[in-house]
N, C-alpha and C positions, 0 to 999 in steps of 0.2 A: 504494500500500500504506500502510495506517494503521500508524503506529508510535508508540512512546513519544515525547512531546514535552514538554520542561520548561515551555514557555510555554502549553500547552493546559490546559484545565480538565476535570474528570471529566464535566461536562455536555456539553462539546464533543466529547470522546472518544466518549461514548455516541451523540450525535446523528450523528456521522460514521460510526459503526459500524452503526447500525440498519438501513440498506438492505442491508448485506452479511450481517447476522444473518438477515434474512428470505430473502435469496438462497441462503445456506447451507442453510436449511431446505427451500427448494424443491428444491435438488439432492438432498438426502437423501431427500425424499419420492418423487421420481422413482425413485431407486435402490431404496428399500424397497418401493414399490408393485410394481415389476417383479420384484424378487428374492426376496421372501418372501411369506407369506400364501397366497392361493389359487393363485398361479402356481407357487410352489414345491411345494405339495401336489399340484397337477395334474401337474407334471413328474415328481415322485417316483412317483406312481401309474403314469404311463406307463412308467417304468423298472421297475415291478413291486415297489415298496417295500411292506414289511409294515407293520402297525400300529406295531410296535416301532421300525422305522426312521423312520417319520413322527413318532413321539414323540421319537426321538433328535434329528431335525432341529429340532423345536420347542424341544428342551432346549439345543441348542448355544449359542444366543445367551446363555443364562443361565449355563451351566456355564463358559463362557469368561470370565465376569466375575471369576472368581478371579484372573485376570491383573491385576486392579486393585491387588493387593497390591504387585507390583513396579512397577506404573504410578505409584503414589503416590511411591515412591522416585525414579522417573525424572522425574516432573513437578517435584518439589521440587528435585532436584539440578540439573536443567537450568535452572530459573528462569523460562524462557519457556514459557507454556502453549501459545502459538501454534506454537512450533517442534515441540513434542511432537505436537500435533494434526496438523500438516502431514506430518511424517515417518511417523507411524503410518498416516495416510490413504494415503500412497504405497505402503504394504505391503498394507493391507486391500483397497483397491478393485480391484487387478488380479486378485484371486481370482474376481471375476465373469467375467472373460475365460476363466479356467481352466474355470469351469462351462460357459460357452458352448461351449467346444471339446469337452466331453464328448458332445455330440450326434453327433460323428463316430466315437465308439467303438462298434464293432458289438456288444460284449458288454454288455448292460444292467447286470449285476451289477458289473462293473468301473467302468462310468460312474457308477453310484450311489455306489460307495465313494469315487471321486474327488470327487464332489459333497459328500459328508459331510466329507472331509478339508479341502476348499477352504473350506467354510463354517466349519469349526472355526478355521482360520487367519485367516479374515476377521474372526471375532468376537474372537479373542485380540487382534489388532491393534486391533479396535474398542473393547476395554476401555481401552486407552490413550487412544483418541479420547474416550471418554465421561468418563474421569477428568479429562483436561485441560480438556474443554469445560465440565463442570459447575462446576469450581472457577473457571474463567475467567469464566463468566457470573455466578457468585455475587458476585464482586468488581467486575464491570463494571456490573451492572444494580442500581439501588437497590431496596429492599424494596417501596416503594410504587408502583413501575412494573413489577414483574415480571408481574403479571396482564395489563397492557396490552401490554407488549413481546412476551411469549410467546404471548398470545392472538392478536395480529396475525400473528405468525410461524406459529402453528398453523393459523390460518384460511387463510393463503396456501398452506401445505402441503396442507391438505385440498382446496382448490380445484384445485390442479394434480394431486393424486392422483385426483380424480374423472375428469378428462379423460384422464389417462394410463391408468388402469385400463380404462376403456371402450374406448379405442383399441387397447390391447394385446389385450384379450379378443376384440374384433372381428377383429383381425389374425390371431389364432390360428385362429378359426373359419373365416375366409375362406381361410386357407392350407390347412386341412384339406379344404375344399370344392373349391378350384380349382387348387391347386399339386400336381403329381404327384411330390412328395417327402415323406419322412417328416415327420410332425407335429412330431417332436422338433426338427427344424431351426428351426421357428418359435420354439421356446423358446430356442434358441441365439441368435437375433437379439434376443430380448427381454432376455437376460442381457448381451449386448454393449451394449445401450442403458442397462441398469442401471449398467454400468461408467462410461458417459459421465456419467450423473447424479451418481454418487459423486465423480468427479474434479472436476466443476463445483463441488460443495460444498466440496471441499478448496481449490480456487482462490479461492472467495469468502471463505473464512476468512482468507486472506492480507491482506485489506483491513480486518479487524476489529482495533481497538486492542488491543494486547497488555497483559497485566497481569503484573507481576513478582511472584514468590512472596515474601512477607515473610521476611526472614532468620531470624527466630526459629523459623519453622515447619520450616526445613530441618534444623536440628540436633537436633530431638527424636527419640528412638528410635521406630522405625516401629511396633513392637508396642504401645508405650505410647499412641501416637496412635490406633491402630486400636481399642484398648480404651476409649478415652476416651468415645466416644458411648454405650457401654453403662453408663458410670458416671453419666450425666446422666439422671435419672428421666423427664423428659418426652420426651427423644429416644428413650429405651428403649421407652417406650409407643408412640411413633410406629413404631419398628422392629417391634414386635409386631403392630401393625395392618398394616403393609406386607407382612410375612411371611405372615400368614394370608390377606390379600386376594389376594396373588399366587398362593398355592397354590390358592385357590378358583377364580380366573379361569383359570389355566393347566391345571387339571384338565379343563376343558370346552372353552375357546375354540379350542385348536389342532385340535380334532376337529369343529368346526362344518362346515368345508369337506369333510372326509372324509364326514361324515353326508350332506351334500347330493349329493356326487358319486357315492358308492357305494351308500348306502341309498336315497336318493330318486331316484337316476339323473338328476339335473339336468345340463344341459350347462354348460360353463364360462362361457359368456356370461351365462346367467341367474344363476349364482353371483356373478359380478362385478357384474352389474346390481343385485343385492340389496345387495352390499357398497357400491355407489355410493349407494344410498338412505341407508345409515348415514353416509356421508361428507357427503351433503347436509344431513342433520339436524345433524351436527357443525359443518358450515360456517356455518350460520345461527345457531348458539347459542354457539360457542366464545368470541367476543369479548364477549358478554354475561356469560358466566361469568368472563372475565378482569376485566371491570369490577366485578362483584360481589365477586370475590376481593380486589381492591384496596380497595374501599370498605367491605366487610363483613368477610369472612374466608374463607380457603381451606376451613376446616373446614365452614362453612355450605354451601358448594358440594358438598363430599363427602357431607354428611349428606342432601342432596337427590338426588344422582346415584348414589351407591353402591347404595342400596336399589332404584332403578330398574334398575340393571345386574343385580342379583341376580334380580329378578323376570323380567327378559328371559331369563336363563339357564334358569330354571324353565319358562318358556313353551315352550322347545324340546321339552320332553317331550310336548307336545300336537301337534307338527307331523306326526306319523305316528300311525295308529290301527288297526293297527300299520303300515299302509302309507300312501302318499299318498292323501288324501281331499279332500273339497270345501273344507274349511277350511285346508288346508295352505298354499296361496299367500297368502290374506289374513293368516294368522298370521305367515308369514315376512316379509311387508311390515311389519307392526306391530312385530315383534321387531327387525328391522334399523333401523327408524326410532328406536325407543326405545333400542336399544343405541348408535346413533350419538350421540344426545343425551347419554346417560349417560357414554359413553366420553370425549366432549369435556370434560365437567366433571371426571371422575375423573383423566384424564391430565394436565390442566392443573393442577388443585388439588393433587394428590398430589405432583407435581414441585415446585410452588411452595412448599408447606408444608415439604418437606424442605429446600429452599434457605433458607427463612426461618428455620427452627429451627437450621440449621448456623451456627456462629459466624463472623462476617465476618472475613476475613483468615486464618482457620485452618479453612476449610471442606473442604479436600481429603479429609482422613481421614473426616470425618463423611459426606460424600457418597459416598465410595468404600465405606465400611462399609454405608451404606444400600443401595447398588447390589448389594453382595455378598449381603446378607441377602435382598433381593428375588430375586436370581438363584438362590440356593440353594433358596428355596421354590418358585419357578417351575419350575426344572429338575427338582426332585423330583416335582412334580405331573405334568409332561409324561411323565417316565419311568415313573411309576406308571401313568398312563393308557395309554401304549403297551404296557407289559408285561402289563397285566391285561385289555386290550381283548378278546382272544380268549377269555378266561375267561367274560366276560359275554355273548359273542356268542350263545350258545345259551340264555340265561336270559330269562324273561318273567314279568312280574307284571301281572295283569289284574284290574280291578274292574268287575264287570258289574251294572248296575241292571236289575231286572225289575219290570214293572208288570202286575198282573192286574186285569181288569175283566170280571167274568162269565166267559165262555168264551174271552175274548180275552187273550192274554199278549203283552206287548211288552217287549223287552229291548235294551239298547245298552251299549257299552263306555264307561264313565265315565272309566276310566283304563287305559292300556295301556303299561307300561314294558318296553322291551326294548333290549338292546345299549347304544348310547350314552346312552340315557335315564337309565341308572343313574348315569353320570358327571355328568349334568346335575343330578340330584337331590343327589348327594354334594356337588357344587360349591355348590349352593344353601345347604345346611346350614352348610358351612364359611364361606361368605360372610356368613351371619347372625352367626356368631361374630366375624368380622372387623369387622362393624359395632359389636359390643360393644366391641372393642378401640379402635375409633376414638373412642368416647364418652369414653374415659379420657385422650385427648390434649388438651393445653391449647394454645391459640393466642390471641394478643392479638386482642381485638375479636370474640369469639364471639357469634353470634346464632343463632336457631332457623332451621331449614330453610324454614319458611313464608315467611321474608323473601325467599329466593331464588325461591320459587314465585311470590310476588306480583310481584317485579321482572320475572320472565320474562313473566308475563301482561301487565304494563303495556307492556313492550317489544314484545310481539307485537301488542297492540292498536294501538300507535302505527304499527307497520309496516302493519297492515291498513288503518288509517284513512288513511294516506298514499297508498293506492291510489285513494282517492276523489277526484273532481274538486272536492269542496267542502271538502277538508282544510284549505285556507287559511282559509276562513271559520270553520270549527269551532274551529281553533286559537286564534282571537281570543277565543272565549268560554269556552274550557276553563280551569278553575281548577286550579292545580298541587296536586292532592290528595296527590301524593307527599310534599310537604313536611310535611303534617299526619301522614301515616302514619309517615314517618321520625322525626318528633319523638316519636312514641309508642313507638318500638322501643327497648328498653333492652338494653344489653349485659351479658353475664355478668361481665365483669371490672369491678373498681372503678375509680374515677377515677385511681388511681395505677398502673393496669395490673397489679395483683396479684390473685391469686385468694384463696380463703378461708383457705388454709394459709400465706399470706404469701410464696409463691414467685412470681417474675415469670413470667407466662404466656409460653409459646413461646420461652423463652430457656434 
């Protein structure tokens, strides 16, 4: 177990902790892959959950973040972030065993109610986990290494998520085909395995170097600390972006799986396989985004990935016309690949820019406030979606194009919005507003998003070139054009790191 050592250096503490930070992420990914997302939605549908209950389940992780208010007090008063993380993990993870046992309850309504309560308790304790973890990593990992450290961690998480999701989906389908027991029993085994992944993450955290809370942060009034982020203009602009972004995404994303399972009538394995395509796209790009975030800026990554994510949401409106048609599967493949690439960049960069703009040594309140703002927006979106889904179920908006040539008339549906499509359209417009809010946030070292695109193209070309048997010969004659391109790229900030109105960017 790694602990505070007066003779160790911060660099040595970080080096010793890095393998365990990644292992912690792997355990979390196993847990989250098996416990939420498509598996949770599929299990809830098996228990007869309504759209409102599905929206409620999607909202619980966000609603419970209000527990970060007492979590701040606990983290600061305890002094040890690792201790809070471990104890709250011991409360949160067993809730998955409770959910696993619900498969033995003969009344689906009772089982579903227990699932909702167990998830709520799991995420309340998870708020303490998140609060302690975010502040812990903010003080342990330097700004210039955040992209690399968390990019590698996220890449490992995505890799294990791909394997686990496919195995679990195949297991459930095989169970349904060959095992003469209720299919819900297979979900019980999946949730027991999720418990194992969560406990492994807690055990791995015991080997990460602890960071003691600075004494000055402990004695400040809680409400004063919670309000401080709102008094910082740049961080307030970041909160506005995060709030609008999370509302847009969560108005649509929780219902992608419902749309595929209930509207398109796809089986669970196909749904998971499509999600795996997203994970593959994220796996091969997340470390590149981490490098770009460190060398360029997190905002540059966001300005490239966020519009792509919004475009992917809008593309869902064309997956049915109004039912499954010839372009449905090609569209689903493209959408999932684009979403995976975009989500890798947005997830990494939005987390990193929040960490970066939070003041070092006093980050707990900033990060907790950010989490609560995001949680409030996300939970509001999922609850609105779940509550109004039935209202839009019978509505349809169609645009028909008709071509006349002599006595021949041809017509086809250019647009056909129904049911969930309306949520995808609403999410698209709110997402565009979120992009406007992002443009107002300042970060040290801002550049245009075309730098990200050019870097990804160069990285992709290198990867393809290395598949060739003559890559070694070609590399001897390649001129490093990157150096010339980078010399011509100018940053928005001046040489002293200040913007036009004299305020330090990103601080």
